[in-house]
C-alpha positions in Angstrom: 70.3 -23.2 48.4 71.1 -26.8 49.2 68.5 -27.7 47.0 69.6 -25.4 44.3 72.9 -27.0 44.5 71.5 -30.5 45.1 69.9 -29.5 41.9 72.5 -28.6 39.7 74.8 -31.6 40.8 72.2 -33.6 40.2 71.6 -35.1 43.6 68.0 -34.0 44.0 65.8 -36.7 41.8 61.8 -35.5 41.6 60.0 -38.3 43.2 57.1 -39.9 41.2 54.9 -38.1 43.4 56.1 -34.7 43.2 55.8 -35.1 38.9 52.1 -36.5 39.3 51.4 -33.6 41.6 52.9 -30.8 39.5 51.0 -32.4 36.3 47.8 -32.0 38.2 48.3 -28.6 39.3 48.8 -27.7 35.7 46.1 -29.8 34.4 43.8 -27.7 36.9 44.3 -24.4 34.9 42.3 -25.5 32.3 39.0 -25.6 31.1 37.2 -28.4 33.1 37.0 -30.2 28.9 40.4 -29.5 28.3 41.6 -30.9 31.8 40.3 -34.8 31.2 41.5 -34.5 28.0 45.2 -33.9 29.1 45.2 -36.0 32.2 43.3 -39.2 31.1 46.6 -39.7 28.9 48.6 -39.3 31.6 46.5 -41.8 33.6 46.9 -44.2 30.5 50.5 -44.0 31.4 50.6 -44.0 35.3 49.5 -47.4 35.1 52.4 -49.0 34.2 54.9 -46.5 36.3 53.1 -47.6 39.5 53.1 -51.3 38.6 57.1 -50.9 38.0 57.3 -49.2 41.2 54.8 -50.7 43.5 53.9 -46.9 44.9 51.0 -46.6 43.1 49.1 -46.1 46.6 50.9 -43.0 47.9 50.9 -41.2 44.2 47.4 -41.7 44.4 46.7 -40.9 47.8 48.6 -37.4 47.3 46.7 -36.5 43.8 43.0 -37.9 44.8 41.4 -34.0 45.7 42.7 -32.3 42.8 41.6 -35.6 40.5 38.5 -35.1 42.4 38.2 -31.4 41.6 38.4 -31.5 38.0 35.7 -34.6 37.9 33.3 -32.6 40.3 33.8 -29.5 38.3 33.2 -31.6 35.0 29.9 -33.4 37.1 28.8 -29.4 37.2 28.9 -28.3 33.7 26.9 -31.2 32.7 23.8 -30.2 35.4 24.4 -26.4 33.8 24.3 -28.0 30.3 20.5 -29.0 29.8 19.9 -26.9 26.9 23.7 -26.9 25.0 23.7 -30.7 23.7 27.3 -30.6 22.0 28.5 -29.4 25.8 26.7 -32.1 27.5 28.0 -34.4 25.2 31.8 -33.8 25.1 31.8 -33.7 29.3 30.4 -37.1 28.8 32.5 -38.8 26.3 35.6 -37.1 27.7 34.5 -38.2 31.8 33.2 -41.3 30.9 37.3 -43.1 30.2 38.7 -40.6 32.5 36.9 -41.7 36.0 37.1 -45.3 34.2 41.2 -44.7 34.4 41.5 -43.5 37.8 39.0 -46.4 38.9 40.9 -48.9 36.8 44.1 -47.1 38.6 42.6 -47.8 42.2 41.8 -50.9 41.5 45.3 -52.5 40.8 47.1 -50.6 42.9 44.9 -52.2 45.6 45.2 -55.5 44.3 48.8 -55.2 43.9 49.7 -53.5 47.5 46.9 -53.7 50.1 48.5 -56.6 52.1 51.6 -55.7 51.8 51.6 -52.1 52.7 49.2 -53.2 55.7 51.6 -55.3 57.4 53.0 -52.3 59.3 50.4 -50.8 61.9 51.3 -46.8 61.1 50.2 -48.0 57.0 46.9 -47.6 58.6 45.6 -45.1 57.7 46.9 -45.3 54.4 44.9 -48.0 53.4 41.6 -46.7 54.8 42.3 -43.2 52.7 43.0 -45.3 49.4 39.4 -47.8 49.7 38.1 -44.9 50.8 39.0 -43.2 47.5 38.4 -46.5 45.6 35.0 -46.2 46.8 34.4 -42.8 45.7 35.6 -43.3 42.6 33.5 -46.4 41.6 30.4 -44.2 42.9 31.8 -41.1 39.9 32.3 -44.1 37.5 28.6 -45.5 38.0 27.3 -42.2 37.7 29.3 -40.8 34.3 28.0 -44.5 33.1 24.5 -44.0 34.3 24.1 -40.2 32.7 25.7 -41.3 29.1 23.4 -44.6 28.8 21.0 -44.8 32.0 20.8 -48.7 32.5 21.1 -51.0 35.6 24.4 -51.7 36.2 25.5 -53.2 39.0 28.5 -52.1 41.1 31.8 -54.6 42.0 30.2 -55.6 45.7 32.1 -58.5 45.2 35.3 -56.2 45.9 33.7 -53.4 47.5 32.1 -55.5 50.8 35.9 -57.6 51.7 38.1 -54.4 51.1 35.6 -52.5 53.1 36.1 -55.1 56.0 39.7 -55.5 55.6 40.3 -51.8 55.7 37.9 -50.8 59.2 39.3 -54.0 60.7 43.2 -52.7 60.5 42.7 -50.8 63.5 40.9 -53.2 65.7 37.5 -55.0 65.9 35.9 -54.6 63.2 32.4 -54.2 65.2 34.1 -51.5 67.5 35.6 -49.4 64.4 32.0 -49.0 62.9 30.8 -48.0 66.5 33.2 -45.1 66.5 31.3 -43.8 63.3 32.8 -40.3 61.3 36.1 -40.8 63.3 38.9 -40.1 61.0 39.7 -42.2 58.2 37.8 -45.4 59.3 34.4 -42.5 59.4 35.3 -41.3 55.8 35.1 -44.7 54.2 32.3 -45.6 56.3 30.3 -42.8 54.7 31.8 -43.7 50.7 29.9 -47.5 51.8 26.8 -46.2 52.4 27.2 -43.6 49.3 27.2 -46.8 47.2 24.5 -48.2 49.2 22.5 -44.6 48.8 23.5 -44.8 44.8 22.7 -48.7 44.2 18.9 -48.0 45.3 19.1 -44.1 43.2 20.1 -44.5 40.0 17.4 -45.8 37.6 16.6 -45.5 33.7 13.6 -43.4 35.5 15.7 -40.8 36.3 17.2 -39.3 33.5 19.8 -36.3 32.5 19.8 -33.3 35.2 17.3 -35.9 37.5 20.3 -38.5 38.4 22.4 -35.6 39.3 20.2 -34.3 41.4 20.0 -37.5 42.9 23.8 -38.2 43.2 23.8 -34.7 45.6 21.2 -35.5 47.8 22.1 -39.1 48.1 25.9 -38.1 49.1 24.8 -35.3 51.4 22.5 -38.0 52.8 24.6 -41.0 53.0 26.3 -39.8 56.4 22.6 -41.0 58.2 23.3 -44.1 57.1 24.0 -46.6 60.2 26.6 -49.1 59.9 27.5 -52.2 61.8 28.8 -55.9 61.8 25.8 -56.6 63.1 22.7 -58.1 61.0 19.2 -56.3 63.0 16.2 -54.7 62.6 18.2 -51.4 62.9 20.1 -53.2 59.5 18.5 -55.3 57.9 20.1 -54.0 54.5 22.7 -56.6 53.7 24.2 -58.6 50.8 23.2 -62.3 50.5 26.2 -64.1 48.9 29.2 -62.6 48.0 28.3 -61.6 44.1 27.5 -58.0 43.3 23.9 -58.0 43.7 23.3 -54.9 45.4 22.3 -54.8 49.6 19.0 -55.9 50.0 16.7 -56.3 53.0 17.6 -59.8 54.3 15.3 -61.9 56.7 18.0 -63.8 58.2 21.8 -63.8 57.5 22.9 -66.9 54.9 24.7 -69.7 57.0 28.3 -69.5 55.2 29.0 -65.1 56.3 27.1 -65.8 59.7 29.6 -68.8 60.3 32.9 -66.8 59.1 31.4 -63.8 61.3 31.8 -61.2 58.6 29.1 -59.3 56.7 28.4 -55.5 56.8 25.0 -54.4 57.3 23.2 -51.0 57.0 19.9 -49.2 57.8 18.2 -46.4 56.2 16.0 -45.3 58.2 17.5 -42.1 59.7 18.1 -41.8 56.3 15.3 -41.6 54.8 14.0 -39.7 57.5 16.4 -37.2 56.9 15.0 -36.8 53.1 11.8 -36.6 54.2 12.8 -33.4 56.5 14.8 -32.2 53.8 11.6 -32.5 50.9 9.8 -30.3 54.4 12.1 -28.4 54.3 12.4 -27.1 50.7 9.0 -27.0 50.4 8.6 -25.0 53.3 11.5 -22.4 52.0 10.5 -22.5 48.2 14.3 -22.6 47.4 16.8 -25.7 47.5 19.8 -25.2 50.6 22.7 -24.7 49.7 24.3 -27.4 51.5 22.7 -29.2 48.3 22.8 -26.7 46.0 25.6 -24.3 46.2 25.8 -22.9 42.4 22.5 -22.1 42.5 21.6 -24.3 39.8 19.0 -26.9 41.0 15.5 -25.9 41.1 12.2 -26.2 43.2 10.1 -28.5 41.4 13.0 -30.5 39.8 14.7 -31.4 43.0 11.0 -32.1 45.2 10.5 -34.4 42.5 13.8 -36.8 42.6 12.9 -36.4 46.6 9.5 -38.0 45.6 10.9 -40.8 43.5 14.1 -41.4 45.3 11.5 -41.9 48.7 9.7 -44.7 47.3 13.4 -46.1 46.0 14.9 -45.9 49.3 12.0 -47.0 51.8 12.1 -50.4 49.7 8.8 -49.8 47.8 8.7 -50.9 43.6 8.2 -48.3 41.3 6.8 -49.7 38.5 5.6 -47.4 35.4 2.3 -46.1 35.8 1.0 -46.8 32.3 2.6 -49.0 29.3 3.8 -46.3 26.9 2.9 -46.7 23.0 4.2 -45.5 20.1 2.6 -42.7 18.7 3.5 -40.6 16.0 1.0 -36.5 15.4 1.5 -33.1 16.4 -0.2 -30.9 19.2 -0.1 -27.5 21.0 1.3 -26.9 24.2 1.6 -24.1 26.2 4.1 -23.3 29.0 3.7 -21.1 32.0 1.3 -21.6 34.6 -0.2 -17.9 34.2 -0.8 -18.1 30.1 -1.9 -21.7 30.4 -5.0 -20.4 33.1 -5.6 -17.5 30.6 -6.2 -20.0 27.7 -8.5 -22.2 29.2 -10.9 -19.4 30.7 -10.9 -18.2 26.7 -11.8 -22.0 26.1 -14.3 -21.6 27.9 -15.8 -18.0 27.5 -15.2 -18.9 23.8 -16.1 -22.2 23.3 -14.9 -21.9 19.7 -11.3 -23.1 18.3 -9.6 -19.7 18.3 -6.8 -18.1 17.2 -4.2 -16.8 20.1 -1.7 -14.6 20.2 -0.1 -16.0 23.6 4.1 -16.0 23.4 4.0 -19.3 24.6 2.0 -21.3 22.8 4.1 -23.4 20.3 3.9 -27.1 18.2 5.2 -30.5 19.6 5.6 -33.6 18.0 4.2 -37.1 19.6 6.3 -39.5 20.3 4.9 -42.4 22.9 1.1 -42.3 24.3 0.0 -43.9 27.5 -3.2 -44.0 29.6 -1.5 -41.2 31.8 0.4 -39.7 29.4 2.5 -38.4 26.4 6.7 -38.1 24.9 6.7 -35.2 23.6 9.3 -34.0 21.1 10.3 -30.4 20.9 11.9 -29.3 17.9 12.9 -25.8 18.0 13.3 -25.6 21.8 14.2 -22.1 23.2 15.1 -23.4 26.5 11.9 -23.1 28.5 11.7 -26.6 29.5 11.7 -27.5 33.4 11.0 -30.4 34.9 8.0 -30.1 37.4 6.7 -26.7 34.6 2.7 -27.0 34.0 1.6 -27.7 30.2 -1.5 -26.8 28.9 -3.1 -29.4 26.1 -4.8 -29.5 23.5 -4.9 -31.3 20.0 -6.8 -29.8 16.8 -10.0 -31.1 17.5 -10.4 -30.2 21.0 -12.3 -27.1 22.3 -10.8 -27.2 26.1 -7.2 -27.6 27.0 -5.4 -30.6 29.2 -3.3 -29.8 31.5 -0.1 -32.0 32.5 3.1 -32.1 34.6 6.7 -32.1 32.7 8.4 -35.8 34.4 11.4 -35.9 32.3 12.9 -33.5 30.2 15.9 -34.7 28.5 18.3 -33.3 25.3 18.4 -35.0 22.8 20.1 -32.8 19.9 20.8 -29.0 19.9 17.6 -27.1 19.5 16.0 -30.9 20.4 14.4 -31.8 23.3 12.1 -35.1 24.7 9.4 -34.2 27.7 7.7 -36.5 29.5 4.6 -35.6 30.4 2.1 -36.6 33.4 -1.7 -35.4 32.2 -3.2 -34.5 35.0 -7.4 -35.5 34.1 -9.2 -33.6 31.2 -11.9 -30.1 31.4 -9.9 -27.8 34.0 -11.5 -25.2 34.9 -10.4 -21.6 35.3 -11.5 -20.7 39.2 -12.3 -17.1 41.3 -11.1 -18.4 44.4 -11.9 -15.5 47.4 -11.3 -15.1 51.0 -11.3 -12.2 53.5 -8.7 -9.6 53.0 -7.3 -7.3 55.6 -10.0 -4.8 56.5 -9.2 -1.1 56.9 -10.3 0.3 60.7 -13.4 2.1 58.5 -14.6 -0.3 57.0 -14.6 -3.0 60.4 -16.4 0.5 61.9 -19.1 0.3 59.1 -19.1 -3.6 59.3 -18.4 -4.0 55.6 -16.7 -7.2 54.3 -14.0 -7.2 52.0 -12.5 -9.7 49.7 -9.2 -11.1 48.1 -9.6 -12.9 44.6 -7.3 -15.3 44.1 -7.3 -16.8 40.3 -5.8 -20.7 39.8 -7.1 -23.7 38.1 -9.7 -26.6 39.1 -9.1 -30.3 38.6 -12.0 -32.2 39.3 -11.8 -35.7 40.6 -10.6 -38.1 37.8 -8.2 -40.9 38.3 -4.9 -39.3 36.6 -5.2 -37.6 39.8 -6.0 -40.1 42.2 -9.6 -39.0 42.2 -9.3 -35.9 44.2 -9.9 -32.4 44.4 -7.0 -30.4 43.0 -6.3 -26.5 43.4 -3.6 -25.4 41.2 -2.2 -21.5 41.9 0.3 -19.9 40.7 2.3 -19.6 44.4 1.3 -20.8 47.9 -1.5 -19.1 48.8 -3.7 -21.2 50.3 -3.8 -22.5 54.3 -4.0 -26.1 54.8 -7.3 -26.2 57.0 -8.9 -23.6 55.3 -12.0 -23.4 53.3 -12.6 -21.0 50.2 -15.7 -20.1 48.7 -15.5 -20.5 44.5 -18.6 -18.6 42.9 -20.1 -19.5 39.8 -18.2 -22.6 38.8 -19.9 -24.5 36.2 -21.2 -27.3 39.1 -22.3 -24.0 40.8 -21.0 -22.0 43.6 -18.2 -24.5 45.8 -17.0 -24.2 48.4 -12.9 -26.1 49.3 -11.6 -26.8 52.2 -7.7 -28.0 52.1 -6.3 -30.8 53.0 -3.0 -31.0 51.7 -0.5 -29.3 49.8 0.3 -31.7 47.6 3.2 -30.6 45.6 5.4 -27.6 44.3 5.9 -27.7 40.2 8.5 -25.6 38.5 6.0 -22.6 38.4 2.9 -23.3 40.6 1.2 -25.2 43.8 -1.3 -28.4 44.1 -3.4 -28.6 46.6 -5.6 -31.3 47.4 -9.1 -30.2 48.7 -12.1 -31.1 50.1 -15.3 -29.8 48.1 -18.8 -28.7 49.5 -21.2 -27.4 46.3 -23.3 -24.7 48.0 -25.7 -23.3 45.3 -25.9 -26.5 42.0 -26.8 -25.2 38.7 -27.7 -27.8 36.1 -25.4 -27.0 33.3 -25.1 -28.7 30.2 -21.8 -32.2 30.0 -19.4 -30.9 29.6 -17.0 -31.6 26.1 -14.6 -34.8 26.2 -11.2 -33.6 27.0 -9.4 -36.8 25.8 -5.9 -37.4 23.8 -6.8 -38.4 20.6 -3.7 -39.5 18.9 -2.8 -42.6 15.8 -1.0 -44.8 17.8 1.5 -47.0 15.9 
């Protein structure tokens, strides 16, 4: 009643924070694209108001959680819009200015208010919270810009490090604050700092579309395992050599000026890398992506493992280079997707030894955009939604008899009904083979000493420079056990045995094994036909 009377008499005035909360709550009821559009206009006016009232830090802290929820819903929509070019474009066009406006608000407020606010000891939590939030929006702004146009943008490290040092030092000595990892707002600030360190080593033009969003999720989950310290050591070798925007890198020694000033933040990625490998093994063992990084169930096993493979190289400091130079090309060829269909077509080609028409529904034509010594860039003009990272493809030019085998390493929506695929070739002249293993026999069969065998159908890729000169077996599912030996009767080389060395990779619809091959009964076969891809290079 008192509040009602105050409102009637004009005594109570709604604060700026209350108005901001009401605006955000109203926008949250809208679909992500509409919510982002409406709030982008509001954010542009908020910059002027915050300057006048000098209360930007308090207001931003109060509405940050709601702003994050809307941004994360937009990013989740992008992850789910691989085959919907229109929705992906709309989300990208709106998320970039949205995140940029929020980041600009935080940056301006920190520059204007941080030092003054920090003079009161009671504001330590406020400063650490806002600096952590600011770092979060630096990451979101970086990610959405990279998705829209993949390029190596630099993060503002010349501002990130001093701000983090200042905020962490408010609650005592910097070293003491850092040793109390993950405690309160200081711990959360460290995690946001660690996430930015990982992003600087994660987002590269080699990752596109969904891959970038998957990499970002992995970095976010594993950021808490990074060691952060104000001491440079073998456990925390990553740091900045100067006050530029160069990302933290391995330092053999601390620069003289930084050492003299006693400043600097250093990171160690060793445990983070160990956790990434453990996650890879967990996903391979379970055959699914854990809910912690896949709460909406949108991530595929093959594409996630492909991204993890890339991150293992990047996070360990290895220089990842393209396997071979790509050259523009023109032409078209026939492709087939779905492992079972690809194996069946390869088996038919072995038997017919001639070009025959097929009724396989997974066979279609694709345009060639570029070629290299190790792969192809393909354009699918009337795509129906089947393309996935890590799936196997059968590839054949009009002059070929047999099919070649490739795996999809890149999939990107270009327009409605049009996608591009980067395909790594795995070797020429694959062969469909029948592997045998001892089956579970009945009691009667044991008594009469009969042997019963299971047949496993698979593809055999002979050693080739494209598959690291390994004997490779490709199956539809993980049916082979490492260390065990399987027989393969009546291959092109005669009767063979394969001892499984490792489960090399899990694809979207297949599993790759490296094996040791022994010829039991050789045959003298005519030389096999070449499976080279002949495309006109421009």
